[in-house]
C-alpha positions as semicolon CSV with decimal commas, in nm:
position;residue;x (nm);y (nm);z (nm)
1;X;12,276;9,195;9,628
2;X;12,269;9,417;9,365
3;X;12,404;9,277;9,029
4;X;12,518;9,496;8,762
5;X;12,502;9,386;8,406
6;X;12,637;9,615;8,173
7;X;12,672;9,644;7,787
8;X;13,051;9,593;7,648
9;X;13,258;9,901;7,670
10;X;13,382;9,822;7,333
11;X;13,413;10,155;7,151
12;X;13,609;10,323;6,888
13;X;13,902;10,502;7,024
14;X;13,921;10,868;6,865
15;X;14,280;10,982;6,860
16;X;14,235;11,303;6,637
17;X;14,000;11,473;6,864
18;X;13,918;11,531;7,254
19;X;13,658;11,285;7,367
20;X;13,519;11,194;7,698
21;X;13,418;10,829;7,781
22;X;13,055;10,821;7,877
23;X;12,884;10,513;7,907
24;X;13,141;10,358;7,730
25;X;13,104;10,574;7,410
26;X;13,376;10,805;7,302
27;X;13,198;11,149;7,299
28;X;13,316;11,432;7,111
29;X;13,421;11,726;7,332
30;X;13,636;11,919;7,108
31;X;13,571;12,228;6,877
32;X;13,398;12,172;6,528
33;X;13,655;12,385;6,362
34;X;13,923;12,095;6,427
35;X;13,718;11,869;6,243
36;X;13,909;11,743;5,930
37;X;13,646;11,724;5,660
38;X;13,870;11,589;5,406
39;X;13,910;11,249;5,536
40;X;13,621;10,979;5,567
41;X;13,401;11,078;5,863
42;X;13,093;10,940;5,988
43;X;12,928;11,191;6,234
44;X;12,642;11,064;6,469
45;X;12,485;11,234;6,770
46;X;12,380;11,083;7,105
47;X;12,107;11,219;7,352
48;X;11,947;11,046;7,643
49;X;11,679;10,902;7,428
50;X;11,915;10,726;7,188
51;X;12,114;10,595;7,466
52;X;11,795;10,429;7,595
53;X;11,726;10,306;7,245
54;X;12,078;10,165;7,191
55;X;12,035;9,945;7,510
56;X;11,805;9,747;7,330
57;X;11,914;9,749;6,991
58;X;12,275;9,606;6,917
59;X;12,291;9,738;6,571
60;X;12,224;10,080;6,674
61;X;12,453;10,061;6,967
62;X;12,736;9,937;6,722
63;X;12,665;10,224;6,495
64;X;12,694;10,470;6,754
65;X;13,011;10,314;6,907
66;X;13,177;10,304;6,550
67;X;13,113;10,682;6,498
68;X;13,414;10,869;6,395
69;X;13,254;11,190;6,581
70;X;12,971;11,124;6,816
71;X;12,827;11,456;6,932
72;X;12,668;11,539;7,276
73;X;12,350;11,640;7,149
74;X;12,143;11,683;7,449
75;X;12,160;11,864;7,770
76;X;12,096;11,530;7,972
77;X;12,450;11,406;7,810
78;X;12,624;11,727;7,932
79;X;12,487;11,687;8,263
80;X;12,555;11,295;8,288
81;X;12,920;11,387;8,189
82;X;12,947;11,655;8,447
83;X;12,826;11,386;8,710
84;X;13,003;11,090;8,599
85;X;13,348;11,265;8,475
86;X;13,322;11,559;8,672
87;X;13,400;11,765;8,366
88;X;13,239;12,004;8,154
89;X;13,144;11,950;7,784
90;X;12,932;12,168;7,548
91;X;12,625;12,045;7,381
92;X;12,659;12,037;7,020
93;X;12,321;11,978;6,828
94;X;12,321;11,823;6,452
95;X;12,184;12,187;6,364
96;X;12,502;12,322;6,519
97;X;12,703;12,097;6,302
98;X;12,508;12,162;5,967
99;X;12,525;12,542;5,990
100;X;12,902;12,495;6,077
101;X;12,966;12,307;5,755
102;X;12,748;12,536;5,548
103;X;12,947;12,852;5,720
104;X;13,295;12,690;5,684
105;X;13,253;12,612;5,308
106;X;13,072;12,928;5,218
107;X;13,348;13,070;4,999
108;X;13,396;12,771;4,775
109;X;13,167;12,513;4,573
110;X;13,046;12,213;4,747
111;X;12,814;11,947;4,675
112;X;12,583;11,835;4,923
113;X;12,330;11,539;4,896
114;X;12,019;11,519;5,135
115;X;11,871;11,184;5,195
116;X;11,550;11,133;5,381
117;X;11,216;11,327;5,469
118;X;10,940;11,418;5,231
119;X;10,977;11,561;4,887
120;X;10,807;11,886;5,010
121;X;11,059;11,951;5,278
122;X;11,343;11,857;5,063
123;X;11,238;12,108;4,793
124;X;11,216;12,375;5,091
125;X;11,560;12,283;5,188
126;X;11,690;12,338;4,838
127;X;11,528;12,681;4,796
128;X;11,675;12,809;5,106
129;X;12,016;12,686;5,017
130;X;11,985;12,838;4,692
131;X;11,916;13,187;4,843
132;X;12,156;13,160;5,156
133;X;12,412;12,946;5,022
134;X;12,461;12,967;4,631
135;X;12,782;12,799;4,649
136;X;12,613;12,471;4,749
137;X;12,512;12,234;4,476
138;X;12,219;12,044;4,592
139;X;12,080;11,726;4,538
140;X;11,850;11,508;4,726
141;X;11,605;11,173;4,738
142;X;11,317;11,100;4,955
143;X;11,309;10,721;5,041
144;X;11,006;10,511;5,072
145;X;10,830;10,550;5,403
146;X;10,869;10,199;5,571
147;X;11,026;10,043;5,859
148;X;11,281;9,846;5,660
149;X;11,434;9,910;5,311
150;X;11,473;9,630;5,078
151;X;11,788;9,544;4,892
152;X;11,656;9,734;4,605
153;X;11,573;10,035;4,807
154;X;11,932;10,060;4,934
155;X;12,071;10,012;4,619
156;X;11,867;10,275;4,455
157;X;11,965;10,528;4,727
158;X;12,333;10,449;4,715
159;X;12,319;10,489;4,336
160;X;12,160;10,837;4,358
161;X;12,421;10,935;4,612
162;X;12,722;10,800;4,427
163;X;12,609;10,947;4,085
164;X;12,607;11,311;4,234
165;X;12,939;11,243;4,405
166;X;12,872;11,492;4,697
167;X;13,120;11,626;4,934
168;X;12,853;11,598;5,214
169;X;12,602;11,344;5,269
170;X;12,309;11,441;5,510
171;X;12,078;11,163;5,626
172;X;11,766;11,259;5,788
173;X;11,546;10,953;5,876
174;X;11,545;11,004;6,244
175;X;11,729;10,764;6,480
176;X;11,788;10,472;6,490
177;X;11,689;10,426;6,124
178;X;11,957;10,679;5,983
179;X;12,256;10,563;6,176
180;X;12,144;10,185;6,097
181;X;12,131;10,262;5,734
182;X;12,453;10,432;5,710
183;X;12,632;10,172;5,903
184;X;12,484;9,904;5,668
185;X;12,569;10,098;5,341
186;X;12,877;10,269;5,436
187;X;13,104;10,025;5,237
188;X;12,922;10,127;4,921
189;X;12,911;10,486;4,938
190;X;13,156;10,719;4,775
191;X;13,141;11,009;4,998
192;X;13,391;11,131;5,249
193;X;13,172;11,317;5,516
194;X;12,830;11,132;5,625
195;X;12,620;11,332;5,886
196;X;12,300;11,173;6,073
197;X;12,113;11,465;6,159
198;X;11,736;11,398;6,167
199;X;11,519;11,689;6,256
200;X;11,766;11,916;6,100
201;X;11,594;11,874;5,779
202;X;11,274;11,994;5,914
203;X;11,423;12,273;6,108
204;X;11,627;12,430;5,811
205;X;11,331;12,363;5,578
206;X;11,090;12,564;5,779
207;X;10,847;12,278;5,829
208;X;10,931;12,271;6,214
209;X;11,063;12,557;6,450
210;X;11,346;12,508;6,630
211;X;11,351;12,647;6,983
212;X;11,422;13,001;7,057
213;X;11,811;13,089;7,130
214;X;11,772;13,163;7,491
215;X;11,600;12,829;7,551
216;X;11,895;12,648;7,350
217;X;12,165;12,841;7,527
218;X;12,008;12,740;7,862
219;X;11,979;12,396;7,783
220;X;11,604;12,384;7,735
221;X;11,560;12,293;7,389
222;X;11,431;11,976;7,494
223;X;11,157;12,137;7,655
224;X;11,034;12,341;7,343
225;X;11,044;12,039;7,141
226;X;10,849;11,832;7,381
227;X;10,572;12,117;7,411
228;X;10,545;12,122;7,038
229;X;10,503;11,768;6,981
230;X;10,298;11,500;7,149
231;X;10,524;11,222;7,025
232;X;10,834;11,403;7,152
233;X;10,658;11,489;7,485
234;X;10,550;11,123;7,534
235;X;10,910;11,014;7,457
236;X;11,049;11,274;7,721
237;X;10,826;11,150;7,987
238;X;10,922;10,820;7,951
239;X;11,304;10,834;7,872
240;X;11,413;11,125;8,083
241;X;11,339;10,937;8,418
242;X;11,498;10,623;8,283
243;X;11,803;10,798;8,176
244;X;11,835;10,962;8,526
245;X;11,815;10,592;8,639
246;X;12,105;10,516;8,406
247;X;12,311;10,788;8,531
248;X;12,253;10,699;8,896
249;X;12,333;10,326;8,835
250;X;12,643;10,409;8,651
251;X;12,739;10,641;8,924
252;X;12,717;10,380;9,176
253;X;12,898;10,137;8,971
254;X;13,184;10,388;8,924
255;X;13,179;10,451;9,304
256;X;13,205;10,066;9,376
257;X;13,489;10,034;9,135
258;X;13,299;9,789;8,892
259;X;13,484;9,754;8,566
260;X;13,610;9,491;8,322
261;X;13,901;9,440;8,529
262;X;13,751;9,331;8,838
263;X;13,416;9,180;8,724
264;X;13,297;8,897;8,479
265;X;12,943;9,009;8,447
266;X;13,024;9,251;8,164
267;X;12,969;9,122;7,806
268;X;12,849;9,275;7,462
269;X;12,526;9,080;7,507
270;X;12,455;9,186;7,846
271;X;12,197;9,452;7,942
272;X;12,149;9,655;8,246
273;X;11,860;9,525;8,431
274;X;11,660;9,847;8,476
């Protein structure tokens, strides 16, 4: 007999925007034009790899679940929704969000703080912004490269951010580090909009090339990234098959009618025995 143990479906219900429920997460499926950037908003992304990591990391799982907006950043998420919810959603990458914010605010002065990456990358971002978006007042900080930040590290980063008083905070420390950092320090940050956008820093700085538009538009950005990075290739070869398995198990779970109302095996501490 197959026993299915699932993580809790405890997610933050977002009423302002259209979402789909996928693996218990409220995934954004609305237009970026509808986002209200005047209110406190934490924006994260989810892809097959981050979902896999979240299954074994409670803090990361909760950070994703508590997102005000959780973008479907991965063709795998789009296809999973098509299979499980039988509906169509559009892939929205962190880079799409980033460029949308810059273009939407092009006609007025805004302040953007970039936290993460190297000093070289941050300088390249500032130089490009100055040329393409002179309306953007730019500030940045390159945190120490370590697995965990000390209390002093966090206080220093928060102090730099708050003293600049940004309209937008872009965090690029890769998942799950960036999401966990934001969740941990959110109460101390004086900024309305926080976007955890990882690789976008390198894409915009030019230190890494994003996939050509024809690959992006056809859902093959993951393939380009895998072919240009040994680390990402290894990740794709391990995570992608696992994610397909997760989708299959969830499909069977739905087919069998397993839910919180008719089973007692679901709890926040449980894991799927993959």
